[in-house]
C-alpha positions, 0 to 999 in steps of 0.5 A, a space after each residue: 457491512 455492505 460494499 455500498 457503505 464505502 462507496 463516494 463520488 470523486 471529481 475527476 480532476 481531484 485525482 492527482 496525475 503528478 507528484 508535487 516538486 517538494 515531497 513534503 510540500 502536501 497537505 496533511 488532514 489530521 483525524 482525531 479519534 478522541 475529539 471527533 474532530 478534523 485539522 488541516 495542515 501540511 506534511 512538514 508539520 507532521 513530526 509535531 504530532 510525535 511525542 519522544 519515545 514514539 515509534 514510527 514504522 515504515 514499509 521498505 519495499 521497492 518497486 520493481 520496473 515491472 510494466 512492460 509495452 509490447 506487441 502480439 506477434 500476429 497482429 502487432 497490436 499493442 499490449 500492457 503487461 504488468 507482471 504480478 508474481 514470479 512462478 520460475 525465472 522465466 514465468 509470471 503471472 500477469 495482467 495483460 491489456 487488452 485480453 490476449 488469448 492462451 497460446 498467442 505471442 507477445 514481442 517486446 523490445 523490438 524482439 529481444 524478448 519474447 513470451 507466450 501466454 499459458 494458462 490464461 493469465 501466466 506469461 512464459 518468456 523466452 529467457 530467465 527475466 533478471 532485474 537487469 532486464 526489468 530495468 533496461 526495458 521495463 517502466 514503473 507500474 504507475 496505477 490505472 487511474 494516473 492517465 498518462 505513461 510513466 515518465 523518467 521522473 517517476 523512477 524517483 518519484 513513485 519510489 520511497 525515499 528509504 526503499 530498500 528491499 526489491 519486490 513490489 509492484 507498486 508503492 506504498 504511497 503514504 511513505 512518499 511525502 517523507 524526505 530524508 531530512 524529515 526522517 532524520 529530524 524526527 529519529 534525532 528530536 522525537 523517537 525512533 524509526 523502524 521499518 517492516 517489509 510487505 511487497 505490495 502485490 495484487 492483494 492490496 488491489 484486488 477488487 471486492 465484488 461481493 456485496 458482503 464485504 466479509 465474503 471476500 478473501 485477500 490474496 496473500 503477500 510476502 512481509 518480513 518483520 526483523 526481530 529487532 523491530 518486533 523488540 522495539 515495538 513491544 518495548 514501546 507498547 510496555 512503556 505505553 507509548 504509541 506506534 505510528 504506522 505509515 501506510 495500510 501495508 505497514 498496518 497489516 504487517 504489525 497487525 499480522 504479528 501482533 500476537 508475537 509482539 503483545 501477547 494481550 488484545 488491545 481495545 477496539 477503536 474500529 466500529 462493532 462490538 466483538 472482535 473479527 478474526 483475521 484470515 492468515 495465509 498461514 496458521 503459525 505467525 512467525 516474522 516472515 511469511 505471507 499475509 492475507 489479513 482483511 481488516 474491516 470495521 469491527 476489527 481490534 487494533 492490537 499494535 498501531 495507535 496512529 495511522 498516516 495513509 492517503 486517500 483511497 478509492 471507493 470500495 477498496 480494502 485499504 478504505 475499509 482498513 482505514 474505516 475500521 482504524 477510526 470509524 466509518 462515519 468519521 472517515 466518510 465525512 473526513 472524505 467529504 470535507 477533503 473533496 470539498 476542500 479540493 485534496 489531491 487524492 491516491 498515489 500522488 495526492 495529499 496525506 491523512 493523520 489518523 490519531 
C-alpha cells in the first residue's frame, strides 16, 4: 500500500489544544464493522458497548516530564529538548530543536544542569538525571501540534487516571477519557479490567517516509504484560467473549504476545487475503521485552476484538493500525464524517470505538 492511501486534510481549528473539563464528556464515534455503519454518541455511553464478562485492557504507562527548556551556552539561544531513550545515568538520546551541532553545550535551570551534545542526537549531562530532577525542571511533553507551552494543568490532564508505571515520553491518549468512576462502574457491572504496559516512545511517532509502507521499520518500545493478564485474556478468548483494547499501544502489546495467549490464528478483520508477518524486536515472545510490531492493512488480529482509540494524524503508523482493524475505506469514511461533524482531533480530542 502507498503512503498516500493514508492521507487526509484536516482543518487546523479541529486540532484540540486543551482537554475538556470532564474527561468523559467528549464525543464518541462508534464504527460498527459488521453493519458497515457509523454512530455518534458520547464517551459516557462507552460502557453500554461492553457485555458481561468482556475484558477491557488498558496501558498503565506513566508519562515522564522529559521536555526541557534551555539555552545554548555560547549564544544563549533557546533550545527545546525531548529526552527519548536513556543510555546511561547521565546520557540520553534526545530530540533537540533547533539543531545543535556536536560538541556544543546546553544550559538548563539557570545553570544548575548542563549537557554536551555528543554523537549527533545524544546528550551527556554533568550529573545523573533522576526522576526528582525531571520533576523539578522538566515539563510534560505535549505533542508539537498543540501550539502552546505545557501548563500546570497538563500534569494531570495528559496522564491517565490509572497511570502507574513510569517510562513514557507521550501519553496513551485513548485512555485519557476514562474517569475512576467509569472504570469502577465497568468493573462492577460489566466485566474485568486488566493492564499492560508499553512505554510510549519514538516508535509510536516515527514518521513513515517510504512510499511503500511495507518498507517502514518501527523503533522498538519496551512492554510488559503480567501472567495474570495473559491468563485473563486466554480465558476470555476460550469463552468466546471479547477483548477491548484501549489504544494502539495496548493493541500492539496484545498482538505481540498473541501466540502465547491464543495458540491459534483468528479470522482476518483487516484488508487483504493473506496474513502479514509481524516484525518483532526479538525472536522469542515473552511477557516482557521490546516490540517493534508494525500493524497495517492485511494483518490478522488474534487478540483484540474491539478497539478504542482517538483520531490520528495522517500518514502515521497509528492510522494504519486503525485501518487494518476496521478496513481503510470504512475508517477514511469515518474520518471524513468526523471532519464534517467538527469532531476534536488528536491527543486532547474525541474518541472512536471500533466494534
